[in-house]
C-alpha positions in Angstrom: 136.1 29.5 68.7 135.5 31.9 65.9 138.1 34.3 67.2 140.8 31.7 66.7 139.7 30.6 63.2 137.2 28.0 64.5 139.7 26.0 66.4 138.1 23.7 69.0 138.5 25.2 72.5 140.0 22.0 73.9 143.1 22.6 71.8 143.6 26.2 72.7 146.4 27.3 75.0 145.8 29.5 78.1 147.3 32.6 76.4 144.7 32.2 73.6 142.0 33.1 76.1 144.0 36.1 77.2 144.3 37.2 73.5 140.5 37.0 73.1 139.8 39.0 76.3 142.4 41.5 75.2 140.5 41.8 71.8 137.3 42.4 73.6 138.8 45.3 75.6 140.9 46.9 72.9 139.0 46.3 69.6 135.4 45.8 70.8 135.6 48.3 73.7 133.4 46.3 76.0 132.3 47.5 79.4 133.9 46.0 82.6 130.7 44.0 83.4 130.7 42.5 79.9 134.3 41.5 80.2 133.6 39.8 83.5 130.7 37.9 82.0 132.9 36.8 79.1 135.7 35.7 81.4 133.3 33.7 83.6 131.7 32.1 80.6 135.1 31.0 79.4 136.1 29.7 82.8 132.9 27.7 82.9 133.6 26.3 79.4 137.1 25.2 80.2 136.5 23.9 83.7 133.0 22.4 83.6 132.5 21.4 80.0 136.1 20.6 78.9 137.4 19.5 82.3 140.5 21.6 82.2 141.0 22.5 85.9 144.5 24.0 85.8 143.9 26.8 83.4 146.0 29.9 84.1 145.0 33.1 82.2 148.0 35.5 81.7 147.5 39.2 82.4 145.4 41.1 79.9 144.1 44.7 79.6 141.1 45.3 81.8 138.1 47.3 80.6 137.8 50.6 82.5 134.7 52.3 83.5 134.2 55.5 81.6 134.6 58.6 83.6 131.7 61.0 83.4 131.7 64.6 84.1 129.0 65.9 86.4 126.3 68.0 84.8 126.6 71.5 86.2 124.1 74.2 85.5 125.1 77.9 85.1 123.5 80.5 87.4 121.3 81.6 84.5 120.1 78.0 83.9 119.3 77.6 87.6 117.3 80.8 87.6 115.3 79.7 84.5 114.7 76.3 86.1 113.4 77.9 89.3 111.3 80.4 87.4 109.6 77.7 85.3 109.5 74.8 87.8 109.8 76.5 91.2 106.1 75.8 91.9 107.0 72.1 92.1 109.1 72.8 95.1 107.5 76.1 96.3 110.7 77.9 95.5 109.4 80.8 93.4 111.4 84.0 94.0 109.5 86.6 96.1 
């Protein structure tokens, strides 16, 4: 693995996998779905390809979904929107 100076994966300890996953979260700032894909790919590599059934990954930082603030329009912006696009919804002010 390149992360561990090109050491063959069959010689890596379980905590080396946790270090790599931690690196993805902290340094590379990957999304939770990307982290899950990386984790599953590593599990496939170790279990199916290398035949290591008893692999135990220590705890590592989990990627967190970014919190997004809702977009809120001011009263003025709503009035402008209705004035310019109200005909789409038949909402023009009387």
